[in-house]
C-alpha positions as CSV (number, residue, x, y, z in Angstrom):
1,M,42.5,-52.7,-37.3
2,T,42.0,-49.0,-37.6
3,E,45.3,-46.5,-36.6
4,R,43.5,-45.7,-33.2
5,T,43.5,-49.4,-32.0
6,E,46.9,-50.1,-33.1
7,T,48.1,-46.8,-31.3
8,A,46.0,-48.1,-28.1
9,Y,47.6,-51.8,-28.2
10,H,51.1,-49.4,-28.2
11,E,50.4,-47.3,-25.7
12,A,49.1,-49.9,-23.7
13,G,52.2,-52.6,-24.1
14,H,54.4,-49.1,-22.5
15,A,51.6,-49.0,-19.9
16,V,52.0,-52.4,-18.5
17,A,55.3,-52.9,-19.0
18,L,56.4,-49.7,-17.0
19,Y,53.5,-50.9,-14.4
20,A,55.3,-54.4,-14.0
21,L,58.6,-52.4,-13.4
22,G,57.6,-50.5,-10.8
23,F,56.5,-47.0,-12.7
24,D,53.8,-44.9,-11.1
25,L,51.9,-43.8,-14.2
26,G,50.1,-40.6,-15.1
27,D,48.0,-40.0,-18.3
28,V,47.8,-42.7,-20.9
29,S,46.8,-41.0,-24.3
30,I,45.6,-42.0,-27.6
31,V,44.7,-38.4,-28.8
32,A,46.8,-37.9,-31.6
33,S,48.7,-34.8,-31.9
34,E,51.5,-33.3,-34.5
35,E,54.6,-35.2,-32.3
36,H,52.6,-38.2,-31.5
37,L,49.8,-40.9,-32.2
38,G,49.3,-41.5,-28.1
39,L,51.9,-41.1,-24.8
40,I,52.1,-42.6,-21.6
41,G,53.1,-39.3,-18.5
42,I,55.1,-40.8,-16.0
43,P,55.2,-38.5,-13.3
44,I,58.8,-38.1,-11.9
45,D,59.6,-37.2,-8.5
46,K,60.7,-33.1,-8.0
47,A,64.1,-34.3,-6.6
48,L,64.7,-36.8,-9.4
49,A,63.6,-34.0,-11.9
50,D,65.8,-31.8,-10.5
51,R,68.5,-34.0,-10.9
52,L,68.5,-35.5,-14.2
53,D,71.8,-35.0,-15.0
54,M,73.0,-36.7,-12.3
55,L,71.2,-39.9,-13.3
56,K,74.1,-41.6,-14.7
57,F,76.0,-41.5,-11.5
58,S,73.3,-43.2,-9.0
59,E,72.7,-46.5,-8.7
60,D,68.8,-45.5,-8.1
61,G,69.5,-43.2,-11.3
62,E,71.0,-46.6,-13.5
63,T,68.0,-48.7,-12.4
64,F,65.3,-45.9,-13.4
65,I,67.3,-45.2,-16.8
66,V,67.3,-49.0,-17.4
67,R,63.5,-49.6,-16.3
68,R,62.5,-46.3,-18.7
69,I,64.4,-48.1,-21.4
70,A,62.8,-51.1,-21.2
71,G,59.5,-49.7,-21.1
72,V,60.0,-47.9,-24.1
73,F,60.8,-50.6,-26.2
74,A,57.9,-52.7,-24.8
75,G,55.7,-50.4,-27.1
């Protein structure tokens, strides 16, 4: 199996888990760069992005973080 194929499977694992957890997916890529072999973009609502420092203080924020962590470990 090539490194590109392994990366595709890895990123697909993240994508499937995040989708199952209710996230809208942005771009999914297996194009390598200096920082990564692949990536998944998750659009974040502007209101949420402006309040990322407050996530731990709200139930919605806690749910968001727990789901994001699960998606990260799914790859």
